[in-house]
C-alpha positions as CSV (number, residue, x, y, z in Angstrom):
1,M,107.3,228.6,81.5
2,A,107.6,225.4,80.5
3,K,107.1,224.6,76.9
4,N,105.1,221.8,75.8
5,V,107.7,219.4,74.8
6,P,106.6,215.9,73.1
7,E,107.6,212.8,75.1
8,V,110.3,210.6,73.7
9,I,109.5,206.8,73.8
10,M,112.8,204.9,74.1
11,S,112.9,201.3,73.0
12,K,114.0,199.2,75.6
13,V,117.2,197.4,74.8
14,N,119.0,194.7,76.9
15,L,122.8,194.7,76.4
16,I,125.3,192.0,77.0
17,G,128.8,193.7,76.9
18,E,131.6,191.9,75.3
19,T,133.5,190.9,78.6
20,T,130.4,189.0,80.0
21,N,130.1,185.1,79.6
22,I,126.6,183.6,80.2
23,N,126.0,180.0,80.6
24,G,122.1,179.4,80.6
25,D,119.3,180.6,78.4
26,L,118.0,183.9,78.1
27,S,114.6,185.3,77.5
28,T,113.2,189.0,77.1
29,D,110.3,190.9,75.6
30,D,112.4,193.5,74.7
31,D,115.3,194.3,72.1
32,L,118.5,192.4,73.1
33,R,122.2,193.1,71.9
34,I,124.7,190.7,72.6
35,D,128.5,191.6,72.3
36,G,129.8,188.6,74.7
37,I,129.4,184.6,74.9
38,V,126.2,183.1,75.6
39,N,126.3,179.2,76.1
40,G,122.4,178.7,75.7
41,N,119.3,179.5,74.0
42,I,118.3,182.8,73.4
43,K,114.5,184.3,72.7
44,S,113.0,187.5,72.3
45,N,109.7,188.8,71.2
46,K,111.2,191.6,69.3
47,R,114.9,192.1,67.8
48,I,118.0,190.4,68.5
49,I,121.5,191.8,67.6
50,I,124.7,189.5,67.6
51,G,127.6,191.9,67.5
52,T,130.7,191.2,65.9
53,T,132.5,190.2,69.0
54,A,129.9,187.8,69.9
55,T,129.9,184.0,70.0
56,I,126.7,182.2,70.6
57,N,126.3,178.4,71.2
58,G,122.8,177.7,71.1
59,N,119.2,178.3,69.3
60,I,118.0,181.9,68.8
61,S,114.5,182.8,68.3
62,A,112.9,186.6,67.7
63,N,111.1,188.4,65.3
64,T,114.0,190.1,63.8
65,I,117.6,188.7,64.2
66,E,120.9,190.5,62.9
67,I,124.1,188.7,63.1
68,N,127.6,190.3,63.0
69,G,129.5,187.6,65.1
70,T,129.5,183.9,65.5
71,V,126.4,181.6,66.1
72,K,126.4,177.9,66.5
73,G,122.9,176.8,66.7
74,N,119.6,176.9,64.9
75,I,117.6,180.2,64.1
76,E,114.1,181.0,64.0
77,A,113.0,184.6,62.6
78,S,109.4,185.3,62.3
79,E,110.2,188.7,60.2
80,I,113.7,188.8,58.9
81,L,117.3,187.2,59.4
82,I,120.2,189.6,58.4
83,L,123.6,188.0,58.1
84,K,126.0,190.9,58.0
85,E,129.7,190.8,56.3
86,T,131.2,189.3,59.4
87,A,128.7,186.9,60.2
88,I,129.5,182.9,60.6
89,L,126.3,181.0,61.1
90,E,126.5,177.0,61.5
91,G,122.9,175.8,62.0
92,D,119.6,175.5,60.4
93,I,117.4,178.6,59.8
94,T,113.6,179.0,59.5
95,V,112.6,182.4,58.2
96,T,110.1,184.7,56.3
97,K,112.8,187.0,55.0
98,L,116.6,186.5,54.5
99,S,119.1,189.0,53.7
100,I,122.7,187.7,53.3
101,Y,125.7,190.4,52.8
102,T,128.7,189.6,50.8
103,G,131.4,188.1,53.2
104,A,128.9,186.3,55.4
105,R,129.2,182.5,56.0
106,F,126.4,180.2,56.5
107,N,126.5,176.4,56.7
108,G,123.0,174.8,57.1
109,K,119.4,174.3,55.9
110,C,117.2,177.1,55.1
111,S,113.4,176.9,55.4
112,M,111.5,179.9,54.2
113,N,108.0,180.5,55.6
114,S,105.5,182.0,53.3
115,L,104.4,185.6,54.3
116,S,101.0,185.7,55.9
117,N,98.4,188.4,55.2
């Protein structure tokens, strides 16, 4: 007899591998992880993770953004921007929350939005 097994809900994640080079804008309603090169703007309604091998030349907009690689462009994070130890960011940021790890490099202006209730 079959047992009642709870359904596992997997979050949808789009992956751009480290050998991939994209020239053009990207937009998704799901999570996105980039380990390759993107020359263009990136937008997600959820989370974007920029891996250590990634290079982005363009603006990034999402709820949550985690940067481990190199980004040359402006950032807009409606929830939080996380700059990990290996992050290199050249551009202006607009965020609600900001976390910068020791070793991360950030050159630009920072604008902090107030938390909405």
